[in-house]
N, C-alpha and C positions, 0 to 999 in steps of 0.2 A: 902630658896633656893631649897629644895627638892620638895616643893609644886609647886614652879615656873616651875621646870623641868617636873614635872608630868602633869601640866597643858599645857605646851608646846607640850609634846608628844601626849596628847589627841587631841590638835588642829591640829597637823600634821595628826594624824590618821583619824580624822574627815574629814580633807580637802581632802585626797586622797581617801576616801571611796566614795566620791561624785564626784571626779575628778580622774578617773582611768587613769593611765599612763603605757605605754608600756616600757618594760626594753629595754634599747638601749645602744649600745656601741659607744661611740664617738671616735674622733681621739686619738690614742694610739701612744706611743713611744717605748722606749727601753725595758720598762717592759712588752711589748707584741710584736707585730710586729713593725718594723720601723716606725717612724713617717714620713709621706711623705707631704712636703710643696710645694705649688704651688705658683710661682711668675709670674702672668700674666702681659702682656704689658697693660699699661694704655690706654683706649679707648678715654677718654676726650682729645681733642686736647689742652686744656689749662693746662693739668696736665703733667709736665715734670719730676716730682720726681719718685723715685723708692724705694721701701721698703727695699731692701738688695742689698749692693754692693758686688763685687766679694770676698773681704777679709772676710766678714761676711759669706757668703756661705761656704768658706773653713772651717771656724771653726765649722759651723754646720754639714757639711759633715763628718768631722773628729771626730765628736761625735755621729756618727751612724744615722744621720738624712738625708733622701733622699730629694733633692730639685729638682723640676722641674721648669726650667725657660723658658718661652716663647721666642722665637727668636726676637731680637731687642728690648727686654725690656730696655736695658741699653744704647740705642742709643742717648737719650737726656743728658745722664751724661757722654758721651764719654767712655763707657765701652762696648766693643765688646762681641759678642757671645762666642768667643774663651776664653776670660778671665774668664767667668763664667764656661766654660767646663773645663779649667785648674783648676778651684777651686773645681771641683768635681760635678758640676750640671750636670743634664741631660737636654739638649737643646730640647724642643718640638717646633713644628711648627704650632700648632693651638691653638686658645684661650681655646677652650673647654678642651683640655688635661691639661692645667695648672689649670683651674677651677675644674677639677675633683679630685684634691688632697684632702687629709685628712684635711689639714688646708691651706686655701687661705690666703696669706698675700698681701695686695695691698694698694694703697693710696686712690684713689677715692672711693666714695661710690659704692656698686654693683648696677648694673642695673637689671630688670626683666630678660633680656636675659642671663646675667652672671649667675644669680641664677639658671636658668634653666639647665645650664651646670653642676652645682654642684650635687653631690651625696647626698642621704638622710642621715641625722644625722651627717653631717660633720660640719666643723667650718670655720669662716672667721674673719679676723681682718682687718679693714679699717676705713677710716674716716666716720663720720656720721654728716653731716651738718644739724642741727636741722631745719633750715629754709627751706631747699631744700628737705629733705626726703620725698619720695612718699609712700603713703599707699599700692600701688600696689607691691612695693618691700617688705614691711612688710608681706603682703599676701603671697608673693612667698617664702620668708624665713620661715615662720611658716608652709606652706603646705609641706615643705621638712623636718621640724623640725630641722632647722640649728640653730647652736649656733653662733650668731652674736655678735661681740664686736666692739665698737667705740674706736679707739686708743686714741683720745682726752679725753676720759673718764677714761682711765686707770691711776690708781694712783701709786705712790711709797709707801714705807714703812712708810713714815712719813705724808701721805696724800697730797703730792704734785702732780702735773700733769707734769711728765718729758717731755712728747712730746710736750704738749702745750708750756711749758718753753722754749724748744729749738726752736720751730717755732717762738715764740714771740721774742726771741733774734734776729733771723734772719730777722723778719719782722721789728722790731724796728731799726735795723742797715740799712735796705734797704729803709725805707719810706723817708728819708731825700734825698737820691739820686734821688728817685722818684720825690719828691717835686722840687728839683733843676731842673730837666728836664722841668717840666710844668711851672716853673717860666720864662723859656726862651721865648723870643719874637718869636722864630720859632716854638714854640709850643702853641701859643696863650696866653701866660703868660703875666705877668706884665713887663717882660724885666729887672728883677733885679736879682742880684746875692744872693744866699743863704748865709747869714752872712753879712758881711760888709767889706768896706775897709776904710783906713784913710781919714777922712773928709766927709764920707757918712754914714748917719745913718744905722744900721744893720737891716736886715729883722726880722720881728716879728712872732714868732711861739707860738701857743697855743696847749697844748696838754691835752686832756680830759682823766683822768685816771692817775694812779700813779703806775701801775704794771711793768711787765717785758718789754713790748713794749714801755712804756713811758720811762723807765730808759735808754734803748738803743737809743731811738729816741732823748732824751734830751742830752744824752752824745754827740751824733753826731752833733746835731744842735748847741750846745755851742761851740764844737771844731772848728765848722766852722765860728763862730762869731756872731750867731744869738741871739736875745734877746727872752728868753724862759720864758712861764708862764705855771704852771701846776695846774690843777684842779682835786680834788677828795674828796669825802665825808669821806673817811678813813683817819683820820688824822695820824694814825700810819704809813700809807703807804707814806704819804707826808713827814713825819718825816724820814722814812727809805731811801727815795729817796735823800733826802738832804745829809744823811750820806754817801750813796753810791757814790754820784757825788762829795762828799767833797765840797759842795756849800752851806754853811749855809745861804747865803743871796739870794738863789734862790727864785723867786716869787712862792708862792703856795697859793692856796685858796680852800675852800670848794665849793661845787656846789651852786652857788647863781646865780639866774637869772639875777639879776642887774650886778653882777660882770663879769659873762660870756658874757652877751650882750655888755658891754664896751669892753672887750677883744677882742671879734669877729669883732666888728666894726673897730678895728684897725689892725687886724691881716692879715698877708700875707699868712700864712699856718696854718691850723687847723687839728690836728690828733685826730681822735677818737680811743681811745685805752682803752675803758671801757670794762672789762672782767667780765662776771658772770659764774659761774660753774653750768651747767646743766639747765639754764633758758635763757629766751630771754634777750638780752641787753635792758635796759630801754633808751627811747628816751630822750636824755639830751637836745639837740639843736632843737628847734621849726622851722618851715618853715619861721616864721616872722623873727627870729634871722638870718637866712641864708640870707634872702633878704636884711637885713641891712648891709651885708658885702661889702667890696669894690669890684668893677669890676675886674674879672680875679684873685681873690684870689682863694686859693685851699683848697679843703677838701679831706682828705685821711681817709676813714672810714675802719680802720683795723678790726673792730669788725663786718663787715657786714655779716660774716658767722653765727653770732648769732642774726641777725636781724638789726644791725646797731644802732648807737646812734644819727643819725641826721634824722629828719622827711623827708628829701628830698633825702635820700639815696636809692639807687636801685642796686642790684648786676650787676656788668659788668664783662668782662673777659680780658684776656691778648691780645686778637686780637682786641678789641674794649674797652679799659680800662676806658676812660673818657667820660662825658657828661657835658653839662652846664645847670644849672638852676639858675635863678635870676641872671645870669652873673657870677656865681661862678663854677669853674672847680671842678667836682666830680670825684675822683678816688676811685672806690668801688669794687676791685677785691678781692675775698675771700681767694684765695690762693697766697698771695704775695711771700711766700718763694719759689714758684715754678719758679720765676724769676732767682733764683741762685740755680738750681736744683741739681748740683753736691754737693754743700755744704750742701743743705737740706738733701739730700740723706745720706751723711756721718753721720749727726746727727740722723736721724730716723734709719738708720741701726745700729748704736751703741746701741740704746735703744731696738730695736727689737731683737738683738742678745742675749742680756742678758735675756729677757722675754722668747724667744723660748728655750734657753738652760735650763732655770728653768722648763719650761713646759715639756721638754724632760726628765728631771731628776724626775718629778712627775708621769710620765707615761701616763697621759691623761688629756684632757681639763677638764673633770669633776672633777678629783682629784685636779687639780690645783685651781678650783673654791672653792672646799670644804676647802682647806688648807690656801689659800691666798685671803683674802677679797679685797685687793687692785686691784687684777686681776678681781674678780667678779664685781667690780664697773663698768667696761667697758661693761658688757653684756646688750644687749637691747631686744634680742629674744632668747628663750631657749625652746626646745622641743615643738615648736608650741605656745608659749606664749609670749606676750610682757611683759618685765620685767622692763622697763624704765618708770618711772611715767610721765615725760614730753611728751614723745611719746604717751603713752596711752591716755593722756588728750588732746593732739592735735588732734587725730583722733577718740576720744570717743571710745576707745577700752578697753576691760577688762584688768585690771592689775593684774599680778600674783606676789606673793611675792617670789622672787628667794631664799631668805634665807630659807623659809618654804620648799620650793621643795627640796633643797639640804639637809636640815636636815632630810627629810623623808628617804633619802638614796636611792631613786628610779632612 
């Protein structure tokens, strides 16, 4: 063990001998000057969620954290500026002021313009959609040596993804309501009810994946009377799903092209709910399979933010959510949870509050990273370096070992 430690220390010494680093002070909290958090208004017209609700702001302020909230940040979740002010926040009236905080907390990925407003050596927590991230944003973040974290990469103490889990629960609960809308004759659908009534066969739902989205989607579909089939290669997930739903006779199957082809040819609704941690979602359904589906059937690709599991999937938005290909309706909106922004904000806010309180206790982002590996998992840029393997490979950028940098204590 001593030899391993000695070797590791030599490795870090060698690394920083040839990669000099300036000593920088990141965002600090009550162990130094008060931590200042910025809550900017989302610029993306399809993003209605907010990172913190007034109740969470009140908790943070009461623990010595200063919170800057851009005016009208809470307009889409029915929270007025006055509510944030009453919670102790300072209301600012420009996007730049909110982005200049020590730590920016937001939902949508930052733009180059937003990064330009940030101060050097500060930090930001936001979403990072692997499919849509731009190299120009990474360049801007690294130029200012900003510590950037993707909240969907943040783990809990047991290796789970709390924010992904929460948004998956919401998405799974919402997809069947969306499907019901597009089955309607007035939305160009088949004109059938989601579920069934006495004397009429039920609608047929196929779910690809057996994780959280699948669990909540299946529960809602079955509750409405639909016939449900679930596919996943992880047999333990299928077994767990049966147990969670208390349905020992639920149809489940591994991903098998013949079985999937047969199920799709009869399906009214197909939900893509395949989740992969930190990598692109594999394409499960070929274009040929989609072409074999019945006219006006519906595909909802929940994993479109990770690339999608249908060859025919292309990202859409809440203003123009659907398109048709091979006569099949495709709904491929990445941020489905934004449809119910107040509920989603409550879930996100609960998770962020705990994280920010812990960060405040630790004293700085750097200390938080050194002491809590679950927090470090979210970091994708640090001190001018890309530290996430998938991003580095996507843009052919040098990958720096974050653990090595932190171990060096610089």
